[in-house]
N, C-alpha and C positions, 0 to 999 in steps of 0.2 A: 584222303584218297588222292592219289596222283591223277592228274588230268588224263593221262594216257589210259589208266585203268578205268576211269569213268567213261572215256570214249569207247573202250571195249565193252563195257556194260551196255551202253547205248546201241552199239552195232549188234550185239547179241540179241537185245530186245527187239530190234527191227527185224532181224532174221527170223526170230521166233514167230512173227506174225506175217511172214512172207513179204517183207519190204523189198522193193525192186530198185535196182541201180543205186545201191548204197555207196556213197562217196564220203571219205573222211579227208578233210583238208586241214593241214597244219597251217594256222594263220598267225603264228607267233611273230613272223617277220612283217606282217601287215598291220597288226593292231594289238593293243594291250587289253582289249575287252574280253578276250577268250584265247585259249590255246588251240582249240579245234572247232571246226564247223563240220557237222555231219548232215548230209543232204540225202534224202531218200524219197522214193515215189510210192504211192499206193494207187491201185487201179480204180478205186471209187472213193467217194466221200466217206462212206462207211469204213473202208479199209484205212484211209488216212487217219480217221479218228481212232480206230483200233490200234494202229501203229503208235500214235502219240500217247494213247492211254497206257500201252504196255511200256513205253519208254519211261513214263512218269512213275509207274508202279515199280519197275525194276531199279530205277535210280533211287527211289525212296528206300527200297530194300537194301541198297548198297550204302545208304547213309547220306544221300544227297537229294534234298527236296528242291524242286524247281523254284526259282525266285520269280518266275513269270511264265505264263502260257497265254498265247494269243492265237485266235483263229479257230477255236474249237466249235464255234457255232456253225460256220459254213463248211468246214472240213475240206476246203480247197487248198489251204496252206496253213499249217499249224507250226508255230514257232515255240520251242521250249528252251528257256534260258536256265541252264544248269551251272552258271557262272563261268567255269573254265571250258565248258562244252556247250555250244549252241546248236540246237537240232532244228532242222527244217524238214517237215514232212509235207509233200505236195502232190497234187494231181500232176500227171505228165504235162498237160498243156500249160499249166502255171509254171512248172519248172522250166520248160522250154522257153517261155516268154522272158522270165527273169534271169535265167542262165547264171545262177550264183557261183557255180564252179569256175566259170571264166572270170567273173568279177573278183573272186577271192584267190585266184591262182596267178596273181600278178608277178610274183617272184618265181622264176623257173626252178624246178626241182623241189618245191615245197609241198606239192600235192602228194598225198599218200596213195592216190589212185583208187581204182575200183576194188572194194572190199570183197566182192563176190568172186573175183578171179582167183 
Protein backbone atom coordinates (compact mmCIF):
# COMPACT_ATOMS: atom_id res chain seq x y z
CA UNK A 1 0.00 0.00 0.00
CA UNK A 2 1.26 3.47 -0.87
CA UNK A 3 1.97 5.76 2.06
CA UNK A 4 -0.62 8.28 0.83
CA UNK A 5 -3.27 5.53 0.77
CA UNK A 6 -2.35 4.53 4.33
CA UNK A 7 -2.55 8.18 5.37
CA UNK A 8 -6.06 8.30 3.91
CA UNK A 9 -7.04 5.18 5.89
CA UNK A 10 -5.72 6.82 9.07
CA UNK A 11 -7.56 10.09 8.45
CA UNK A 12 -10.81 8.23 7.70
CA UNK A 13 -10.42 6.19 10.92
CA UNK A 14 -9.92 9.39 12.92
CA UNK A 15 -12.94 11.05 11.31
CA UNK A 16 -15.08 7.97 12.06
CA UNK A 17 -14.56 8.53 15.80
CA UNK A 18 -14.95 12.31 15.58
CA UNK A 19 -11.26 13.22 15.80
CA UNK A 20 -10.69 16.95 16.05
CA UNK A 21 -8.28 19.23 14.22
CA UNK A 22 -6.79 16.47 12.06
CA UNK A 23 -3.61 17.57 10.35
CA UNK A 24 -1.62 15.60 7.77
CA UNK A 25 1.98 16.68 7.32
CA UNK A 26 4.21 15.53 4.47
CA UNK A 27 7.58 15.10 6.20
CA UNK A 28 9.54 13.58 3.32
CA UNK A 29 11.76 16.68 3.10
CA UNK A 30 12.57 16.60 6.84
CA UNK A 31 13.17 12.90 7.58
CA UNK A 32 13.56 9.40 6.19
CA UNK A 33 11.68 7.75 9.07
CA UNK A 34 8.22 8.36 7.58
CA UNK A 35 6.43 10.03 4.69
CA UNK A 36 3.54 11.47 6.72
CA UNK A 37 2.77 12.55 10.25
CA UNK A 38 -0.89 12.71 11.15
CA UNK A 39 -1.83 14.67 14.26
CA UNK A 40 -5.31 14.69 15.79
CA UNK A 41 -6.97 15.71 19.04
CA UNK A 42 -9.53 13.98 21.19
CA UNK A 43 -11.67 15.76 23.76
CA UNK A 44 -10.95 13.28 26.60
CA UNK A 45 -8.59 10.45 27.51
CA UNK A 46 -11.34 8.02 26.58
CA UNK A 47 -11.78 9.55 23.13
CA UNK A 48 -8.00 9.67 22.54
CA UNK A 49 -7.88 5.93 23.28
CA UNK A 50 -10.89 5.25 21.04
CA UNK A 51 -9.33 7.23 18.19
CA UNK A 52 -6.06 5.33 18.49
CA UNK A 53 -7.85 1.98 18.72
CA UNK A 54 -9.83 2.73 15.56
CA UNK A 55 -6.68 3.75 13.67
CA UNK A 56 -5.04 0.45 14.67
CA UNK A 57 -8.09 -1.62 13.66
CA UNK A 58 -8.53 0.12 10.30
CA UNK A 59 -4.80 0.01 9.48
CA UNK A 60 -4.76 -3.74 10.17
CA UNK A 61 -7.84 -4.19 7.93
CA UNK A 62 -5.91 -2.37 5.20
CA UNK A 63 -2.97 -4.74 5.66
CA UNK A 64 -0.64 -2.62 7.79
CA UNK A 65 -0.13 -3.52 11.43
CA UNK A 66 1.59 -0.98 13.66
CA UNK A 67 5.21 -1.72 14.55
CA UNK A 68 4.78 0.22 17.78
CA UNK A 69 2.17 1.93 19.92
CA UNK A 70 3.06 4.14 22.90
CA UNK A 71 0.96 5.99 25.47
CA UNK A 72 -2.17 3.85 25.59
CA UNK A 73 -2.10 3.67 29.38
CA UNK A 74 -2.53 7.39 30.03
CA UNK A 75 -4.49 8.36 26.93
CA UNK A 76 -2.99 11.85 26.89
CA UNK A 77 -0.75 11.26 23.86
CA UNK A 78 -0.80 8.05 21.88
CA UNK A 79 1.76 7.49 19.15
CA UNK A 80 1.11 4.84 16.49
CA UNK A 81 4.01 3.89 14.22
CA UNK A 82 2.73 2.54 10.90
CA UNK A 83 6.22 2.81 9.32
CA UNK A 84 5.43 5.27 6.50
CA UNK A 85 2.77 7.08 8.55
CA UNK A 86 3.25 8.11 12.16
CA UNK A 87 0.08 9.03 14.02
CA UNK A 88 -0.11 11.27 17.10
CA UNK A 89 -3.45 11.39 18.93
CA UNK A 90 -3.41 13.89 21.79
CA UNK A 91 -5.43 15.84 24.28
CA UNK A 92 -5.61 19.51 23.22
CA UNK A 93 -3.44 20.75 26.13
CA UNK A 94 -0.69 18.24 25.25
CA UNK A 95 -0.92 19.10 21.57
CA UNK A 96 -0.67 22.83 22.30
CA UNK A 97 2.37 22.28 24.53
CA UNK A 98 4.39 20.18 22.04
CA UNK A 99 3.18 21.96 18.87
CA UNK A 100 4.29 19.15 16.55
CA UNK A 101 2.81 20.82 13.48
CA UNK A 102 5.20 23.74 13.83
CA UNK A 103 8.12 21.42 14.54
CA UNK A 104 7.52 19.27 11.45
CA UNK A 105 6.57 22.13 9.11
CA UNK A 106 10.08 23.49 8.81
CA UNK A 107 9.96 23.44 4.99
CA UNK A 108 7.37 25.93 3.65
CA UNK A 109 4.69 24.42 1.44
CA UNK A 110 5.08 20.86 2.73
CA UNK A 111 2.12 20.88 5.12
CA UNK A 112 -1.01 19.37 3.65
CA UNK A 113 -3.10 21.51 5.97
CA UNK A 114 -6.25 20.88 7.88
CA UNK A 115 -8.04 17.77 6.60
CA UNK A 116 -11.39 18.92 8.01
CA UNK A 117 -11.57 22.00 5.77
